[in-house]
N, C-alpha and C positions, 0 to 999 in steps of 0.2 A: 406228231406235232401236229392238228391242223391248223389252220387260214385262221380259225373264230377260237375267240378264248382267251383267258389272260395269257400276262405276261409275267412269268414265274419268277423272281429271283429266290437264289437259296444260298445265304452268308454262310461263311466255314464249310462251306462243297467238299472240303478235302478230310474233312475230322468223321470220326468213327460214326455221329448222329448224323452230319452232314450227307453221309453217301448212300445211309440209312434214306436220311429223306429223298433222298434221288429216287432211288429202288422201288420206294414206295408211292412215288408220281409215278412212274413207269409203270408199274407192276399193275396201277388201281386207272389206268389213264385218265391222268388228273386232263381235263379240258386247259390245255396250255397251248396256245400261239406261240410261245418261246417259252423255253427255261433256260437261264442266265446261273451259271457260279459263280459267287461271287467267292473271292480269297485273299491272302497277304499277299505282300508283294512277291515275297520268296516266291511264291508258289504261280505265282502269272503266267498262263499259258501251260498251265497242270492241265491235263486230259483228264477228264473224268468219266465214269461210266453213268449212263440214262436209258434206259433199256440196253436194244443195240445201237446204239450210239456212243460217239466219242464227243466230249466236250470240253473248251477249251476254259479254262478257269479265268476270270478278270479282275479287275482290283476296282474295288467302289471308289470312284469321282463324278463330279458333279455330269461329266457327261454322260458316266456308264448306268447312273442311278437314275436315268428319266427312264420315263412311260414304263416302270414296272409296276404291276399292278397289286402286285400280294407278293409280299417277301418273308420269307421263312430264315431266321437268323437264329443260330445255333452258334455262335464264333467267341464265345465267351463275354463275360459282363461288361468289360470294358470296351470293349469293341461296337457291340449294341448300346451302350450310354452313349458314342458317340453318334453311331452310324444310324439307327433307327428314328431317330427325329430330324435325319434328314431325306431316308427314305419317306419320311411320311410327309415331310413339306413337297417332295417331288411327285407327291400322290399315290405313295401307295400303301397301303395295307397292312401294318406287321405284325406279323404272328411270331411269336418271341420264345424261343425255348432257354434263354441263361436267367439267373438269379435276378439280374438287375433291376428287372421293372415289377416281378411279382409284388411284393409289398406297397409299391404306390398305391397312394390312394385311389386315382384315378384311373387308376387302369386294371381291368378286368382279368381275374385270374381263371382258366376256362378250362373245365373236365367236360368232354364235348358231350357223355352220357351222362353227369349229373348236374350240372348249371348253364345249359347252351345258353340261358336269355340272359347272363351279364356279357354276353358277346356285342348285344344289342346297343348297347351305350356307349361303345370306346368312341376313344379319341383319338383314333388313327393306330395306338397298339395294342392288343390281345397277348396275354400272357401265358404259356403253360407253368404248369407244375414243376417240380422237382421231380424226377424219376421214382424217386421210392412213393412218396405220396401220388401222384398219378395211377399207379397199378394198383395202390391201396385203396383209393378213391372209391373205385367199381366196386369193393365190395363193401364197404367200412358206409356209404352216402346209403343202399337200400336198407340198411340193419337202422341206420341213425333215423329214416324216414318210418318205417314199422316201430321202433321202442324205443326210440329217443336215447340218443349218448350222452351217457353221465359220466365215463373214465374211462380212455384209451390209454394203454401201455401196449408199445409198440419195440421190436427186434429186427431188426434188416439185416441181413446176409449179404451184399450188394457185389456184384459182378464187376472186374476190374476194366469193363470196356465203358464203365460211366465214367471213368477217368480220361479214358481216350485211347490212341493209336500208342503213344507210350509205353499207356500201360501194361497195353495187349502183349508188345512185343519184350516188355520187361519180364512176365508171364513166363511167356514163351520160353525165351532165352533161360530164365532162373531153373525152369522144370526139368529142360534138356543140361543141361550141367549138373543137376541132383541126381536124373538118372544115369549119368554118365559115368558117377563119381567125380565132375571136375570141382575144382574150386570156384566158389558163386562169386559173380561181379559185387561189387556193394550196389546196394537198391538208390535208384536215381530217382525215382516216383515216388515211392513210398517209404515210410522211414521204416520199416524192414523188412526183411525178405517175404513176398508174398506169398512163392509157391510152397505148396505145402503148409504153409501158415492162415492164421487169421490174423488179422488184426482188426482189436477197436477201437480204430478211428478212423472215421471217413471226414473227409476236410480238413478243418485246424479246429485248435483252442483257443481263444480269442480273447484279451482283455482277462485274464484270470479264468474266465466260465469254465464250469465243468461240463460242461456239455459243447460237443463241436457244433461249425455252424449248418454243417448237412442235419443235426438233430434239431436244431432251433431251427431251420428254414422248414425240415417235416412238420412240427409242432407248429410253428406261425401259420403256415399254406392250410393246413385242413383248418382251423379256426374260419380262413378268409374264405374259405370255398364254401363250408357247410355254414357258416353264421354263427359263431359257436360263442357264447360268449365264454367269463374267465370261470363261471362256475363248474364248468366239464372243464374235467382234470385231465391233460396230457403228457404223457412222457415218451420219450424216444433213446432207443438205443441204438446206434447203426457201427455197422463192423463190415470191413472188407474182406471176402475172401476169394482162394485162388478157381473162381468161376470167372470162363470167360465172357460168354452172355445168361443173361436169368436173372433178378432181385429175387429172393426169396423173404419173406415175410412169417413172424410171428405174431400175433395179436391178439390180447386182453380186453376183453369189449364189458364194460359195463355199464347196463341199460336203465334206462327211467321203469319201463315196462319189462316185466319177463318175457323174454322169448326162449320158447326150447327151441333144441339142436334139430329137430325135424322142421319145426315153423322155419328157421335160417335156410333150411338148405331149399325150402319151397321157396322162398325171394328171393335168394339168388342164384335160382335156377331159372327163374323170371329177369334176372337183372340182364340190361346190355350187355354184352361184350364180355358178363363172367361165363364161366363152365367148372360146376361142381365136380369135385373129383373124390369121393366119401367113402372108399371103401378098403379102410387100414388094413385089415384082416384076409384081404387077397391082394395086400401094396400098392393100391390105388390111392395115392395121394399127389398133390401137386408137388412136381419137381422142377428144379430149372431150366434142366435141357428139356423135360416137356414144350416149357413157355417160349423158349426161343424159335423165335419166327415166326409168331405168332401174335394177334393183335389181342386175346384175350385173357384176362387174368384167370387161374387156374386157382382154386379155393378146395379145402379139402381140410380133416383131421377136425371139422367142428364137434363140441362139444362142451359141457357145461364146467366150470372151474367149482371143484367141490368146496375151495375154503370161501368163497367170494358169492351173497345171493346175485340172481340176475345178472350172470357176469357169463361167457362164454371165450373159449380159446378156441381161435382157429389158426390153418396156415396157409399161406396164400405165395404163387409165385407168377411172374410178370414179365416178360422182354422189355429189357428198361432202355432198349435203344428203338426197339420198333414202338410199343406202346407207350413206355417211358418218357421219351424226348421226341422220335419223329413222330 
């Protein structure tokens, strides 16, 4: 960190996303004069790693939030609802990774490679989409610009790190217990055992809705980012899988204009932060393991839907912590 640059705060610095944000800021040598890790009272003074440095977490308060130029918030919706306006009032621009601000009408929902212009009219808070939406949008937006989105059916297979550190620990513990022939502890993070299992529920079923809150978020955020009307039909199914890092998604995309698989590959190969990995006969296609640790969304298995005109099927994978949230 140099004497010139921004004073950057990271709210939720001890979490899975917060620690990844700190890693990326250090890795990219972000022009920060100081990085301030904010956390809850129970984590006050706890050390976090920033490059080769160890920084002590501080609790947000009237004095500690002063003179922050940029705040990156990943501490959860209720915390952001309380503290984001206070940081803005104190002079900061808040980049928010939580779900709280995304659908507010006066808060831009931004994916840098897709709609960066939306950030220009911010009023102090800029929202990032859900990690599932984020990794998908890098692929979906170029296809929409080329051929016009008519209908989208997506299924996601989401890593446990999207839930947080406790979920990572639960998968680790359960996997060890299964492999050692031990009795499995009662699940605390998920409604069922996650090790060696697939759970067709991400987040909660609310008010009798057949769709989870995660699925509703993905559908609504996609509409907002791409400016889609109700005439475009979107359906989502989100599942949690026993993978530590990397969300995978299957997309069925119907377009207004016909788009061949070859043309789709050409468009996606030219898209920012997209890598086409599409030689399935040779075993080359996106996997969560390959996507972990990189910023690009990997896309492959691009093929026509034999039962629907103007429709492609494809498979993608992206790092839900680096690209999806951080």
